[in-house]
N, C-alpha and C positions, 0 to 999 in steps of 0.2 A: 434660715429666714422664715420667719412666721407668715402663714397665708392670712389674707382679709376676705372676709367672706358680707358681700354686701346684699343689704335687704331693701326690695322697693325703692329702686334708684328713680330718680327724675332726670331732669336735664342738668341742674346743677347739684343737686346733692343727693344721699341715701338717708333713708329714716331711720335706718341702723346700721350698726358695723359690727363686725365681731374681728377681733384680733388679740393674740396673745392672752386667751383667757378671758378677756374682756368684750363687754357687750357696751357700743356708745351708740345714745340714740343723738340724732338732730335736735335743734331746739324745736320743741313741739308746741303747736300755737291750736286753736280751737277752732274749728268749722263753723260754728254756730257764734257769730260775731255780735249777736242782739244780746246775748247773755251777759251777766254780770259777774265780775271778777270770781267770784265763788264760784260761779255755774262754768265759766270758763276752765279754771281751774279742776274742777270734777270731770271734766269733757278730756281734757290733756291727761290726766292721772290716767283715764281708763284706757287712752291710747297708748300711753307707757307701759301699762301692763298689759296691754296686746303686743307690742312691739317686743317687751321682754319675754315673753311665753314663745314667740316666733323665732327667738334664739335661745329659748330653752334655758330661760333662767326667770327669777321673779322679783317684786319689790323688796323680798327680805336680804337680797345679794347686795342691794345697790349700796356704791361705797361712796358715791359724790354727786352732787346735784348742785346744777345753778338754776337760778330762776332771776327772771328778767319783769320786773312789773313797769307798765308805763305810768304808772302813779305810787310811788314808794308808801304813800298813806293809806295805799288799800291793801298792805300786807297782812293785818289782820283776818281781812276778808279772805285772803288767799289760805293764810294759815289755818284757816277754819276748815277748811276742804283738805287740806295735806294733813293735820292733825288727825282728822277723821281716818284719811286712807293709810297711815302710817299705823294709827292707833297705838303712838308712843313706844313701838318696837323697831327694832334695828334702823336705827334713824343714821342715814348718813350724813359725812362732813357735806354741810350747803353754805352756798352763799347767795344773797337776795340783795339786787341791785335795782336801781331805777334805770330806764334806757327806753328809748325813743325806737317803739316797734315799728316794723315794715309797714302797715296798716294802722290808722289811728282808733281803729275798731278792736284790735289786736289788747287785751290788756295785761295778759299775761304769757310767759312762754318759758318752758323747762324743758333743760335737758339734763341727761343722767349718765352715769357709768356705772355698770354692774358687774361683779365677778360671774362667773358660767357655773 
C-alpha cells in the first residue's frame, strides 16, 4: 500500500498531498480577493508553483487541471494568465467550468494533479 504525505493541513483539508508518485493540490483560491480574474489567477498559479516545488515537482509535470470560474464569461481573462504561465508548453488535460465559489469575491479556483 502506498503512503500518503500531506502538506500544510488545516482543520478540513491539506493544501497538497503526495501519493503513488503523484501530487494533488486542493482547489487553490486567491488571498487578494479585490483583484480581477486575471490577477486572482496569477496569484493562484504562483501558489501552485510553490506547492509543487514543496512536493519536489513543477508545472511541467502537471497531468490534469480543474478550473472553476464564478462566471464562465471570465474565461478569456483567466486564459490570459494561464497561457502566460504555461508558455504553451507541457499543457495538461483541463476542465474549466462555472461554479458558485465559497465567497462571492472568489472569481477563480484551480486544482491540479502532477507527476513527481
